[in-house]
ZAMARGU-4260 file (C-alpha; in steps of 0.2 Angstrom, whole numbers, plus 5000, padded with zeros to 4 digits):
<rodrens>
0) 5598/5038/4372 | 5592/5049/4387 | 5574/5042/4385 | 5581/5024/4387 | 5591/5029/4402
5) 5576/5037/4410 | 5568/5020/4410 | 5581/5014/4422 | 5572/5012/4439 | 5580/5019/4455
10) 5589/5007/4467 | 5578/5011/4481 | 5563/5006/4470 | 5571/4990/4465 | 5574/4984/4483
15) 5556/4987/4489 | 5550/4973/4477 | 5542/4959/4487 | 5553/4946/4480 | 5567/4955/4490
20) 5558/4956/4506 | 5568/4943/4515 | 5585/4949/4508 | 5596/4958/4520 | 5595/4977/4515
25) 5613/4979/4512 | 5614/4964/4501 | 5599/4970/4491 | 5606/4987/4488 | 5623/4980/4483
30) 5615/4969/4470 | 5603/4982/4464 | 5617/4995/4461 | 5627/4982/4452 | 5613/4977/4441
35) 5608/4995/4437 | 5626/5000/4433 | 5627/4985/4421 | 5610/4989/4413 | 5616/5007/4410
40) 5632/5002/4402 | 5622/4990/4391 | 5610/5004/4386 | 5624/5016/4382 | 5632/5002/4371
45) 5615/5001/4361 | 5608/4986/4370 | 5591/4983/4378 | 5585/4984/4395 | 5581/4967/4403
50) 5563/4963/4404 | 5563/4958/4422 | 5576/4969/4431 | 5571/4963/4448 | 5573/4945/4443
55) 5591/4950/4438 | 5593/4958/4455 | 5586/4942/4464 | 5599/4931/4454 | 5613/4943/4459
60) 5608/4942/4477 | 5608/4923/4476 | 5626/4924/4469 | 5632/4936/4483 | 5624/4925/4497
65) 5632/4909/4491 | 5647/4904/4500 | 5663/4905/4490 | 5670/4891/4499 | 5659/4876/4500
70) 5660/4857/4500 | 5661/4847/4484 | 5660/4829/4479 | 5676/4824/4472 | 5673/4811/4458
75) 5690/4814/4449 | 5700/4800/4457 | 5713/4812/4462 | 5715/4808/4480 | 5725/4824/4486
80) 5717/4836/4474 | 5726/4853/4478 | 5712/4863/4470 | 5699/4854/4481 | 5708/4856/4498
85) 5718/4840/4497 | 5715/4828/4512 | 5697/4826/4518 | 5695/4824/4537 | 5689/4808/4546
90) 5672/4811/4555 | 5680/4811/4572 | 5693/4824/4566 | 5678/4834/4560 | 5669/4832/4577
95) 5685/4838/4586 | 5686/4854/4575 | 5668/4858/4578 | 5670/4856/4597 | 5684/4868/4597
100) 5677/4880/4584 | 5660/4883/4593 | 5668/4892/4608 | 5684/4894/4618 | 5698/4881/4619
105) 5713/4878/4630 | 5725/4883/4616 | 5738/4890/4628 | 5731/4885/4645 | 5735/4870/4656
110) 5719/4865/4663 | 5727/4856/4678 | 5736/4871/4686 | 5727/4885/4676 | 5744/4892/4670
115) 5749/4897/4653 | 5755/4882/4643 | 5762/4878/4626 | 5750/4877/4611 | 5760/4863/4603
120) 5759/4850/4617 | 5745/4841/4608 | 5754/4838/4592 | 5773/4838/4597 | 5771/4824/4609
125) 5762/4812/4597 | 5774/4817/4582 | 5789/4812/4593 | 5781/4796/4598 | 5777/4791/4580
130) 5793/4797/4572 | 5806/4794/4585 | 5811/4812/4585 | 5817/4821/4600 | 5806/4836/4597
135) 5793/4843/4584 | 5784/4859/4579 | 5770/4863/4567 | 5767/4878/4556 | 5754/4883/4544
140) 5761/4874/4528 | 5775/4864/4521 | 5783/4879/4512 | 5782/4889/4528 | 5791/4875/4537
145) 5806/4874/4525 | 5807/4893/4525 | 5807/4893/4544 | 5821/4880/4545 | 5832/4889/4532
150) 5829/4906/4541 | 5832/4900/4558 | 5847/4888/4554 | 5856/4895/4539 | 5853/4914/4538
155) 5869/4922/4530 | 5877/4905/4527 | 5878/4891/4514 | 5865/4877/4511 | 5872/4863/4500
160) 5859/4855/4489 | 5860/4844/4473 | 5856/4853/4456 | 5844/4839/4452 | 5834/4844/4467
165) 5832/4862/4463 | 5814/4859/4458 | 5798/4870/4457 | 5783/4863/4465 | 5765/4868/4463
170) 5761/4886/4467 | 5778/4893/4461 | 5787/4885/4476 | 5805/4885/4469 | 5818/4878/4480
175) 5832/4891/4475 | 5819/4905/4479 | 5815/4898/4496 | 5833/4896/4501 | 5836/4914/4495
180) 5820/4920/4505 | 5827/4912/4520 | 5843/4923/4519 | 5854/4908/4515 | 5866/4906/4502
185) 5863/4892/4489 | 5877/4881/4485 | 5873/4870/4470 | 5883/4853/4468 | 5883/4839/4456
190) 5874/4840/4439 | 5855/4840/4434 | 5855/4821/4432 | 5869/4815/4443 | 5875/4820/4460
195) 5886/4810/4472 | 5889/4812/4491 | 5907/4817/4486 | 5900/4832/4478 | 5892/4837/4494
200) 5908/4834/4504 | 5918/4844/4492 | 5907/4859/4495 | 5907/4859/4514 | 5917/4873/4521
205) 5917/4885/4536 | 5902/4894/4529 | 5891/4879/4527 | 5876/4879/4538 | 5868/4863/4533
210) 5865/4850/4520 | 5848/4849/4511 | 5840/4834/4503 | 5824/4838/4494 | 5810/4827/4488
215) 5807/4829/4469 | 5788/4830/4471 | 5780/4830/4454 | 5797/4830/4445 | 5805/4813/4440
220) 5821/4809/4431 | 5824/4793/4422 | 5839/4786/4412 | 5857/4791/4417 | 5854/4797/4434
225) 5862/4796/4452 | 5857/4803/4469 | 5866/4801/4485 | 5859/4788/4497 | 5851/4795/4513
230) 5864/4785/4523 | 5878/4793/4513 | 5873/4810/4517 | 5869/4805/4536 | 5887/4799/4537
235) 5894/4815/4529 | 5884/4826/4541 | 5891/4817/4555 | 5909/4818/4549 | 5907/4837/4545
240) 5897/4842/4560 | 5884/4850/4548 | 5866/4845/4551 | 5856/4836/4537 | 5839/4843/4533
245) 5827/4833/4523 | 5811/4840/4515 | 5800/4825/4512 | 5787/4834/4502 | 5771/4825/4505
250) 5777/4815/4520 | 5771/4799/4527 | 5770/4790/4544 | 5773/4772/4544 | 5770/4760/4530
255) 5762/4765/4514 | 5743/4762/4512 | 5747/4751/4497 | 5763/4740/4497 | 5775/4744/4483
260) 5768/4761/4480 | 5786/4768/4480 | 5783/4780/4495 | 5798/4773/4505 | 5808/4789/4503
265) 5793/4799/4510 | 5792/4790/4527 | 5796/4803/4541 | 5799/4789/4554 | 5811/4780/4542
270) 5821/4796/4539 | 5823/4799/4558 | 5829/4781/4561 | 5841/4783/4547 | 5849/4798/4557
275) 5843/4813/4547 | 5844/4828/4559 | 5829/4837/4554 | 5814/4831/4544 | 5801/4842/4536
280) 5784/4836/4529 | 5766/4841/4526 | 5751/4837/4537 | 5738/4838/4523 | 5745/4826/4510
285) 5749/4808/4513 | 5747/4810/4532 | 5729/4815/4528 | 5727/4829/4541 | 5725/4848/4540
290) 5736/4860/4530 | 5752/4860/4541 | 5771/4860/4539 | 5779/4848/4552 | 5797/4849/4558
295) 5803/4834/4568 | 5821/4830/4573 | 5835/4835/4585 | 5829/4844/4600 | 5842/4858/4598
300) 5838/4862/4580 | 5819/4861/4583 | 5820/4873/4597 | 5830/4886/4587 | 5816/4885/4574
305) 5803/4887/4588 | 5812/4902/4596 | 5814/4911/4580 | 5803/4927/4578 | 5796/4920/4561
310) 5788/4905/4570 | 5775/4916/4578 | 5770/4922/4561 | 5768/4905/4554 | 5761/4895/4568
315) 5744/4885/4567 | 5728/4892/4574 | 5717/4882/4585 | 5707/4873/4571 | 5723/4867/4563
320) 5730/4861/4579 | 5715/4851/4585 | 5713/4843/4567 | 5731/4838/4567 | 5730/4832/4585
325) 5715/4821/4581 | 5723/4814/4565 | 5739/4810/4574 | 5729/4801/4588 | 5722/4789/4574
330) 5739/4785/4569 | 5745/4782/4587 | 5730/4771/4591 | 5734/4760/4576 | 5719/4766/4566
335) 5728/4775/4551 | 5718/4765/4539 | 5703/4774/4544 | 5711/4791/4539 | 5701/4795/4523
340) 5717/4798/4512 | 5725/4782/4517 | 5708/4773/4515 | 5706/4780/4497 | 5724/4776/4492
345) 5722/4758/4498 | 5704/4755/4492 | 5702/4737/4485 | 5699/4734/4466 | 5684/4724/4469
350) 5676/4738/4479 | 5680/4751/4466 | 5672/4739/4453 | 5656/4737/4463 | 5654/4755/4466
355) 5657/4760/4448 | 5644/4747/4443 | 5631/4754/4455 | 5633/4771/4448 | 5633/4765/4430
360) 5616/4755/4433 | 5608/4771/4438 | 5614/4782/4423 | 5607/4777/4406 | 5621/4775/4393
365) 5635/4774/4406 | 5648/4760/4405 | 5662/4754/4417 | 5680/4753/4411 | 5697/4751/4419
370) 5708/4766/4422 | 5720/4774/4433 | 5718/4785/4448 | 5732/4797/4454 | 5737/4801/4472
375) 5740/4820/4468 | 5749/4831/4481 | 5766/4828/4473 | 5767/4810/4477 | 5770/4796/4465
380) 5773/4807/4449 | 5770/4797/4433 | 5762/4783/4443 | 5744/4778/4444 | 5733/4767/4455
385) 5722/4754/4446 | 5703/4758/4447 | 5687/4756/4438 | 5678/4772/4432 | 5661/4776/4425
390) 5661/4784/4408 | 5646/4793/4402 | 5647/4798/4383 | 5638/4815/4380 | 5638/4829/4369
395) 5645/4846/4376 | 5654/4836/4390 | 5663/4852/4396 | 5647/4861/4398 | 5639/4847/4408
400) 5654/4846/4419 | 5652/4865/4422 | 5633/4862/4427 | 5638/4848/4439 | 5651/4860/4447
405) 5638/4874/4449 | 5624/4862/4456 | 5619/4858/4473 | 5629/4848/4479 | 5643/4853/4468
410) 5651/4838/4459 | 5668/4838/4451 | 5671/4825/4437 | 5684/4823/4424 | 5681/4825/4405
415) 5689/4813/4393 | 5686/4808/4375 | 5669/4817/4375 | 5663/4809/4390 | 5660/4813/4409
420) 5672/4801/4419 | 5668/4797/4437 | 5681/4788/4448 | 5673/4781/4464 | 5690/4780/4473
425) 5688/4798/4480 | 5669/4796/4484 | 5666/4797/4503 | 5653/4787/4513 | 5636/4794/4509
430) 5641/4803/4493 | 5635/4790/4480 | 5617/4794/4480 | 5619/4813/4479 | 5631/4810/4465
435) 5619/4799/4455 | 5605/4812/4458 | 5615/4826/4452 | 5621/4817/4437 | 5604/4810/4431
440) 5597/4828/4434 | 5609/4837/4424 | 5608/4824/4410 | 5589/4824/4410 | 5589/4843/4409
445) 5601/4844/4395 | 5595/4829/4385 | 5613/4827/4378 | 5616/4809/4380 | 5623/4801/4365
</rodrens>
């Protein structure tokens, strides 16, 4: 065993190899140390020393230098794919982010008088114009927005919410836990499947801070169910003097991208018009902007949230602010359909069919069939959007899907019934040819078409 270990080269000898000449020294040393340690463990376990140890180091260097977070082609048909970063930005939003990211920006400086200004001016004013709210703020995600509202408005007091809305959303966001984390007291009313406005009214007392209405997100009830109308809770809030807060989940500005999508309850402007005191929704879901939690509504309630110490810990940075501002500008200028998320959701069936056929013609053995895309992001649970997908029957489909993910560019597809499934709904402009190249390359290398 000692003779075998003696054959292990020193780290400094490995990093002097010409193949590592262009590698930063610190990276080469880190990779070499890791490879030597693994080789030593293999020898001690009775294994063999790799024939080309430097080659293993070179491969490890490539792995270390590859960015962990990089762009991918989303061919899954899931528009708001949480694992893929949800909403892609419009080109003009990308340009705005690059402009601010490459140097300094007037985040809290008024260029007119040179005095310190508010960082929210670029997003609060358009949010109010678009929703009809008196004031607005933005924090770093939807969960943070809910937590801030509960902490600022209901700490130590009661929050009345229907049992049917005590849901858990992705990432272990549990409504009861968030209420507790905000220091508020959960007051459950109604039953799991049926809650009425009278249940809310019976629970209001001197300790009640607010009434909370929660979008069910990925959870759906069917059958013998009942939920208070928004108008009933607005009327109750006005009678009792307790604010009504509504968490819309994905959130939406204006009409849905596709008529009849069933998103009426997620429109923030509709909730404000109906009289809801405070509305919370996401910036990176149906709105199609960056990750953000948006709080709009009554000026006095919004200001209490903004003045709370927690706000500073949750506020958006300059990149999130400029991306949100640029996205909101598109809505304000009547160009919401150019926001990629909305464009994908509203993509016409004929276009999807043409794109699917274009891909299928370039891939031997591929066929086009009807299927359903999904919105993702907690919107439209259990519903789908009619699409046309490309299905490529292969052997070892999971392995080929993995190779596509690890390729350049990285491509994410679905696997179903022993086939690779590509949905053109989520392909951006300019991605079709790179997708076709990646797909044909992987299939040719594997020789696995059936």
